[in-house]
C-alpha positions as CSV (number, residue, x, y, z in Angstrom):
1,X,137.1,74.9,59.4
2,X,140.0,73.5,61.2
3,X,143.6,74.7,61.2
4,X,146.3,72.1,60.8
5,X,149.1,72.2,63.3
6,X,151.9,69.8,63.6
7,X,152.8,68.7,67.1
8,X,156.6,68.4,67.3
9,X,156.6,65.2,69.5
10,X,156.5,61.5,69.2
11,X,155.1,61.1,72.6
12,X,151.5,59.5,72.4
13,X,150.5,60.9,75.8
14,X,151.3,64.5,74.9
15,X,149.5,64.1,71.5
16,X,146.3,62.9,73.2
17,X,146.5,65.8,75.8
18,X,146.9,68.5,73.1
19,X,144.2,67.0,70.9
20,X,141.8,67.3,73.7
21,X,143.0,70.7,74.8
22,X,142.7,72.1,71.2
23,X,139.8,70.2,69.6
24,X,137.1,72.5,70.8
25,X,139.0,75.5,69.4
26,X,139.0,74.2,65.8
27,X,142.6,72.9,65.6
28,X,143.6,69.7,64.0
29,X,146.6,68.5,65.8
30,X,148.7,66.1,63.7
31,X,151.6,64.0,65.0
32,X,155.0,64.6,63.5
33,X,155.1,60.9,62.7
34,X,152.4,61.4,60.1
35,X,155.0,63.4,58.0
36,X,157.7,61.0,58.8
37,X,159.5,63.9,60.6
38,X,162.6,62.7,62.6
39,X,163.0,63.8,66.2
40,X,165.0,67.0,66.6
41,X,168.4,66.9,68.4
42,X,167.6,68.5,71.8
43,X,171.0,70.2,72.2
44,X,169.5,73.2,74.1
45,X,170.5,74.0,77.6
46,X,166.9,75.2,78.6
47,X,163.4,74.1,78.0
48,X,163.0,77.3,75.7
49,X,165.9,76.4,73.5
50,X,164.8,72.8,73.1
51,X,161.1,73.7,72.4
52,X,162.3,76.2,69.6
53,X,164.6,73.5,68.0
54,X,161.7,71.1,67.9
55,X,159.1,73.4,66.5
56,X,161.6,74.7,63.8
57,X,162.4,71.1,62.9
58,X,158.7,70.1,62.4
59,X,158.0,73.3,60.5
60,X,160.9,72.6,58.0
61,X,159.8,69.1,57.4
62,X,156.1,69.6,57.1
63,X,155.7,73.1,55.7
64,X,153.0,73.7,58.3
65,X,152.8,75.6,61.5
66,X,154.1,73.7,64.4
67,X,153.6,73.5,68.2
68,X,156.3,72.1,70.3
69,X,156.7,71.7,74.0
70,X,159.7,71.0,76.2
71,X,158.7,70.0,79.6
72,X,159.9,68.1,82.6
73,X,160.0,68.0,86.3
74,X,162.2,70.0,88.7
75,X,163.0,68.9,92.1
76,X,164.3,71.4,94.6
77,X,166.3,68.9,96.5
78,X,168.1,67.9,93.3
79,X,168.8,71.6,92.4
80,X,166.2,71.4,89.6
81,X,167.2,68.0,88.2
82,X,166.0,66.1,86.2
83,X,164.8,69.2,84.4
84,X,165.4,69.2,80.6
85,X,166.7,65.7,81.1
86,X,163.5,64.4,82.6
87,X,162.7,61.8,79.7
88,X,166.3,60.7,79.7
89,X,167.0,60.7,83.5
90,X,167.9,57.1,83.8
91,X,170.3,57.1,80.8
92,X,170.2,55.4,77.3
93,X,167.0,53.4,76.8
94,X,165.2,55.4,79.6
95,X,161.6,54.4,80.4
96,X,159.0,55.9,82.7
97,X,159.6,53.0,85.3
98,X,163.4,53.5,85.3
99,X,163.2,57.2,85.5
100,X,160.7,57.0,88.5
101,X,162.9,54.4,90.2
102,X,166.0,56.6,89.9
103,X,164.1,59.7,91.3
104,X,162.9,57.7,94.2
105,X,166.4,56.5,94.9
106,X,167.8,60.0,94.7
107,X,165.2,61.3,97.3
108,X,165.4,58.2,99.7
109,X,165.0,59.1,103.2
110,X,164.0,62.7,102.7
111,X,161.1,64.1,104.6
112,X,158.0,65.5,102.8
113,X,159.1,69.1,103.3
114,X,162.2,68.4,101.3
115,X,160.5,66.8,98.4
116,X,159.0,69.8,96.8
117,X,158.9,69.9,93.0
118,X,157.1,71.2,90.0
119,X,156.3,70.3,86.6
120,X,157.4,73.0,83.9
121,X,156.2,73.3,80.4
122,X,157.4,75.7,77.6
123,X,155.2,75.8,74.5
124,X,156.5,77.3,71.3
125,X,154.4,78.1,68.3
126,X,156.1,78.8,65.0
127,X,154.3,79.7,61.7
128,X,157.3,78.5,59.6
129,X,160.9,77.4,60.0
130,X,162.2,80.9,59.7
131,X,159.7,82.5,62.0
132,X,161.7,85.3,63.7
133,X,159.1,85.8,66.5
134,X,157.9,82.5,67.7
135,X,155.1,82.6,70.4
136,X,156.7,81.3,73.7
137,X,154.5,80.5,76.8
138,X,155.3,78.9,80.1
139,X,153.3,77.0,82.8
140,X,154.3,75.6,86.0
141,X,152.4,73.1,88.4
142,X,153.5,72.9,91.9
143,X,153.6,69.8,94.1
144,X,156.0,67.3,95.7
145,X,157.4,63.9,95.1
146,X,155.8,60.9,96.9
147,X,157.8,58.0,98.3
148,X,156.1,55.4,96.1
149,X,154.2,55.5,92.9
150,X,150.4,55.9,93.2
151,X,147.7,55.9,90.5
152,X,147.3,54.4,87.0
153,X,146.6,57.5,84.8
154,X,148.9,59.9,83.0
155,X,152.5,59.1,82.1
156,X,156.0,60.1,83.0
157,X,156.4,61.1,86.6
158,X,152.7,61.4,87.1
159,X,152.4,58.5,89.7
160,X,155.0,60.2,91.9
161,X,153.7,63.8,91.6
162,X,151.4,64.7,94.5
163,X,149.0,67.5,93.8
164,X,148.2,69.2,97.1
165,X,145.1,70.9,95.9
166,X,143.5,67.7,95.1
167,X,145.1,65.5,97.7
168,X,146.2,62.9,95.2
169,X,148.9,62.1,92.7
170,X,148.7,63.4,89.1
171,X,148.1,59.8,88.1
172,X,145.0,59.5,90.2
173,X,143.4,62.5,88.5
174,X,140.9,62.1,85.6
175,X,142.1,63.4,82.2
176,X,139.5,66.1,82.3
177,X,140.8,67.5,85.6
178,X,144.3,67.1,84.6
179,X,143.9,68.8,81.4
180,X,142.4,71.8,83.2
181,X,145.1,72.3,85.9
182,X,148.4,70.9,84.6
183,X,151.5,72.8,83.7
184,X,150.6,72.0,80.0
185,X,147.2,73.3,80.4
186,X,148.4,76.5,82.0
187,X,150.9,77.2,79.1
188,X,148.1,76.1,76.5
189,X,145.8,78.7,77.9
190,X,148.4,81.3,77.6
191,X,149.4,80.4,74.0
192,X,145.7,80.3,72.9
193,X,145.3,83.8,74.2
194,X,148.3,84.8,72.0
195,X,147.0,83.2,68.9
196,X,143.7,84.8,69.4
197,X,145.6,88.2,69.3
198,X,146.8,87.3,65.8
199,X,143.1,87.0,64.5
200,X,142.8,90.7,63.6
201,X,146.3,91.2,62.1
202,X,146.7,88.0,60.1
203,X,143.2,86.2,60.0
204,X,145.0,83.3,61.4
205,X,142.0,82.1,63.3
206,X,139.5,83.0,60.7
207,X,136.8,80.3,60.2
208,X,136.9,79.1,63.9
209,X,133.2,78.7,65.0
210,X,133.7,80.7,68.2
211,X,137.3,81.4,69.4
212,X,136.1,83.0,72.5
213,X,135.2,79.5,73.8
214,X,138.9,78.6,73.8
């Protein structure tokens, strides 16, 4: 038995990551496009506010529980920018290539020790649009920004994000490795633990073959 959850995102890369992360736990993650759900207006000033707006929007349009994330990259030399504006960093019509080019230009000439950065992810799970107690979990992934793009995997800023523990960029990691160590994976493990706590009180996870494997 699977539990349907709407992913409040139109990002194909995020959908694939969430489907992989949640498949073994019995969750059927459906894209919001399947329900013709329009993107929520991200008017929040924080990752938390934007994730809640997106989850509530998906719940309201689908009638199903929704999982939303708001994530981005924070660069210390830029006082945390691009932050919540990571996907829109290069302005209207932003693309990964343009965003990466703008980031490289902003950090041009800075030495490695001044290029520290981290990916941040906030995950919000809501059972319905009026849920007064959404589950909110956070994950961070530390690294620094390279001086040029390296690697072909991943999306977003992955070709520029160097992972010290693996001595390579995020875009050089396999999907399996990335999905076990990324900011999104860290936040997902936290939210899975919170969902499992609901099992006794609400039976939310009833029917999963072995929730302890999550």
